[in-house]
C-alpha positions in Angstrom: 87.0 46.3 4.4 90.5 45.0 5.0 90.6 41.2 4.9 94.4 41.1 4.8 95.0 40.5 8.6 92.6 37.5 8.5 94.2 35.9 5.4 97.7 36.3 6.8 96.6 35.1 10.3 94.6 31.9 10.1 96.9 29.7 8.0 94.6 26.8 8.5 93.0 23.9 6.7 93.4 23.1 3.1 92.4 24.5 -0.2 89.5 22.1 0.0 87.9 24.7 2.3 87.3 27.0 -0.6 84.3 24.8 -1.6 84.8 21.4 -0.3 84.8 19.9 3.2 83.8 17.5 5.8 85.2 15.8 8.8 83.4 13.0 10.7 82.6 13.6 14.3 82.0 17.3 14.2 79.4 17.9 16.9 77.3 20.9 17.7 75.0 21.4 20.6 71.3 22.0 20.3 71.0 24.8 19.7 74.8 25.0 19.5 76.4 25.7 22.8 73.8 27.3 24.9 70.2 26.3 26.0 67.5 28.5 24.6 66.5 31.2 27.0 63.8 33.9 27.1 64.6 37.5 26.2 66.1 39.2 29.3 64.6 42.3 30.8 66.5 45.2 29.0 66.9 47.0 32.4 68.8 44.1 33.8 71.3 43.7 30.9 71.8 47.3 29.8 75.5 47.2 30.9 76.1 44.2 28.6 74.8 45.8 25.5 77.3 45.7 22.7 78.5 49.0 21.1 78.8 49.7 17.4 79.8 48.5 14.9 78.4 45.2 16.2 75.1 46.2 17.8 72.7 43.3 18.3 69.3 44.4 19.6 67.1 41.6 20.9 64.1 43.9 20.8 64.4 44.9 17.2 66.2 41.8 15.8 68.9 43.9 14.4 72.3 42.3 13.9 74.5 45.1 12.7 77.2 45.2 9.9 78.3 41.6 9.2 81.6 42.9 7.9 82.6 43.2 11.6 82.9 39.4 11.8 86.0 39.4 9.6 87.7 41.9 11.9 86.5 40.2 15.1 87.7 36.8 14.0 91.1 38.0 13.1 91.5 40.2 16.2 90.4 37.5 18.6 92.5 34.7 17.1 95.7 36.6 16.7 98.2 35.4 19.2 95.7 33.1 20.7 95.5 29.3 20.9 92.3 27.6 19.8 90.7 24.4 18.4 88.6 24.4 15.3 86.0 22.0 13.8 84.7 22.6 10.3 82.4 20.6 8.1 81.0 21.1 4.7 78.5 18.5 3.4 76.7 18.6 0.0 74.3 15.8 -0.9 71.7 14.9 -3.5 68.1 14.4 -2.6 68.6 10.6 -2.4 71.4 11.1 0.2 74.3 10.4 -2.2 77.3 12.5 -1.1 78.5 15.0 -3.7 81.1 16.5 -1.5 82.1 16.3 2.2 85.0 17.9 3.9 85.8 17.5 7.6 88.5 19.4 9.5 89.9 19.0 13.0 92.7 21.4 13.9 94.4 22.8 17.0 96.7 25.8 17.1 99.2 27.0 19.7 99.3 30.7 20.6 101.6 31.8 17.8 100.4 29.2 15.3 104.0 27.9 15.0 102.8 24.6 16.5 99.6 23.0 15.2 98.1 19.7 14.1 95.5 19.4 11.4 93.4 16.5 10.1 91.4 17.1 6.9 89.3 14.4 5.2 87.5 14.9 1.9 85.0 12.4 0.4 82.8 12.6 -2.6 82.9 12.3 -6.4 86.3 10.9 -7.3 88.1 12.2 -4.3 88.4 10.2 -1.0 91.5 11.3 0.9 92.8 12.3 4.3 95.5 15.0 4.7 97.3 15.1 7.9 99.8 17.8 8.9 101.6 19.3 11.8 104.2 22.0 12.5 106.7 21.6 15.3 107.8 25.2 15.3 110.3 25.0 12.5 109.2 22.3 10.0 105.9 21.3 8.4 105.3 17.6 8.2 102.5 16.1 6.2 101.0 12.8 5.1 98.2 11.9 2.7 96.3 8.7 2.3 92.8 7.2 1.8 89.9 8.7 3.6 90.0 7.7 7.3 93.8 7.4 7.3 95.0 7.1 10.9 97.9 9.2 12.1 99.5 6.1 13.6 99.5 4.4 10.1 100.5 7.5 8.2 103.9 8.1 6.6 104.8 11.6 7.6 107.6 13.6 5.9 108.8 17.1 5.6 106.5 18.9 3.2 108.4 20.1 0.1 107.6 21.9 -3.1 108.0 20.3 -6.5 111.7 21.5 -6.6 112.4 19.9 -3.2 112.4 23.1 -1.1 110.8 22.6 2.3 107.5 24.3 2.5 107.5 27.2 5.0 105.6 26.2 8.1 103.1 29.0 7.7 102.0 27.9 4.3 101.0 24.4 4.7 100.4 21.4 2.4 96.9 20.7 3.5 96.8 24.1 5.1 95.6 27.3 3.5 94.0 30.4 5.0 90.6 29.6 6.4 89.0 32.4 4.5 86.1 34.0 6.4 84.2 34.8 3.2 81.7 32.1 3.8 80.9 33.6 7.2 80.4 37.1 5.7 78.6 35.7 2.6 76.2 33.8 4.8 75.2 36.7 7.0 75.1 39.2 4.2 73.0 36.9 2.0 70.2 36.5 4.5 68.0 38.8 6.7 68.4 38.1 10.3 65.0 37.6 11.9 66.0 36.6 15.5 68.7 37.9 17.8 68.3 36.6 21.4 70.6 37.5 24.2 71.5 34.4 26.2 71.6 34.3 29.9 73.9 31.3 30.2 77.2 30.5 28.5 79.3 27.3 28.2 82.0 26.5 30.6 85.2 28.4 29.8 83.4 31.2 28.0 83.1 34.6 29.7 81.6 36.6 26.8 78.1 37.8 26.6 76.6 35.6 23.8 73.8 36.1 21.3 71.8 33.5 19.4 71.3 34.6 15.8 68.9 33.1 13.3 68.1 33.9 9.7 65.7 32.2 7.3 65.1 34.9 4.6 67.5 34.8 1.6 68.3 38.1 -0.1 71.3 37.0 -2.2 70.8 33.4 -3.5 73.7 33.5 -6.0 76.1 34.2 -3.2 75.0 31.2 -1.2 75.2 29.0 -4.3 78.7 30.1 -5.2 79.6 29.8 -1.6 79.2 26.0 -1.9 80.5 25.4 -5.4 81.3 27.3 -8.5 79.3 27.6 -11.7 75.9 27.9 -10.0 74.9 31.4 -10.9 71.5 30.4 -12.4 70.5 28.1 -9.5 67.9 28.9 -6.9 68.0 28.5 -3.1 65.3 27.0 -0.9 64.8 26.2 2.8 67.7 28.2 4.0 68.4 28.5 7.7 71.4 30.2 9.3 72.2 29.9 13.1 75.1 31.3 15.0 76.4 31.9 18.5 78.0 35.4 18.4 79.9 37.2 21.2 79.2 40.8 22.0 82.3 41.9 20.0 81.1 40.0 16.9 83.3 36.9 17.3 81.4 33.9 15.9 81.9 31.0 18.2 79.6 28.7 16.3 78.1 28.9 12.8 75.7 26.6 11.0 74.0 27.2 7.7 71.9 24.8 5.6 70.0 25.3 2.4 68.9 23.5 -0.8 70.3 24.5 -4.2 68.0 23.9 -7.1 69.9 23.8 -10.4 68.5 24.7 -13.8 68.0 21.0 -14.7 66.0 20.5 -11.5 68.7 18.8 -9.5 68.5 19.4 -5.8 71.6 19.6 -3.6 71.4 20.1 0.1 74.3 22.2 1.5 75.3 22.1 5.2 78.2 24.0 6.6 79.4 24.1 10.2 82.2 26.0 12.0 83.0 25.7 15.7 85.7 27.4 17.7 86.6 25.6 21.0 88.9 26.4 23.9 89.9 29.8 22.6 92.9 30.9 24.6 93.2 27.6 26.5 94.1 25.1 23.8 97.2 23.1 24.4 98.8 21.6 21.3 101.1 18.6 21.5 102.0 16.5 18.5 100.9 12.9 19.4 103.7 10.4 19.5 102.0 8.4 16.8 102.5 11.3 14.4 106.0 10.1 13.5 108.2 11.3 10.6 110.0 9.7 7.7 112.0 12.3 5.9 112.8 10.0 2.9 109.4 10.6 1.4 108.4 14.0 0.0 105.0 15.4 0.5 104.5 17.7 -2.4 102.4 20.8 -2.0 
């Protein structure tokens, strides 16, 4: 499976996405974007059936090869504008936050213009990283969690030796690696695939509601949330997604409890939502001003 196109394509979000995350205000519909519907009559929807390698079958609850999600995400997003919401939240049983990352980002068609707001809270880290690219320069600002763009001190992002960071690399931006999508689907047995008869405004794809509750690879889920948890167990896992007929994942949500060897319980919740794919307009707000006398080091 070639993951190169994706990693080169979606230069988004920050390194915190590798295992951290959270951004307040991320919203999902219930369930996700489309009301629940009954299973359609196969004779009425035969023309809408997807073809391999993504071949969901509502009658047999078969999803198909999850590796196709990597290819579909990269293919659909290449040369296309879109908005993205992402959140990772990890908490102890008593509700204490262990880690929370929230991302709000918007990308123009060729990704040479974008804005990104990344906030991370938890443990000893409580920061907001703001960034935007105007087509030729990457500007960034960093401050306490909840930092407002209007109060931020933006500057050209530079490396430690003072060289401007290439716009495609990012200070708070790194490739949004799709491994967590693949790991989620490949670590669980899908038990429900339901073809939906209604779609949200602005979406023309045939959509499928996908649900999984049976874990087959607990170690993968544990390490998908944080490192060093190979001996931990997983309980109460639920994965839900809204997937287009070509395998593009519009919305993804997974939640599970990690039980460590010492008995500690951590609840992991991860959400990813793509909005306005192909119709997103990106304009850097006037409040996102620049001050080139301050260096934002990568």
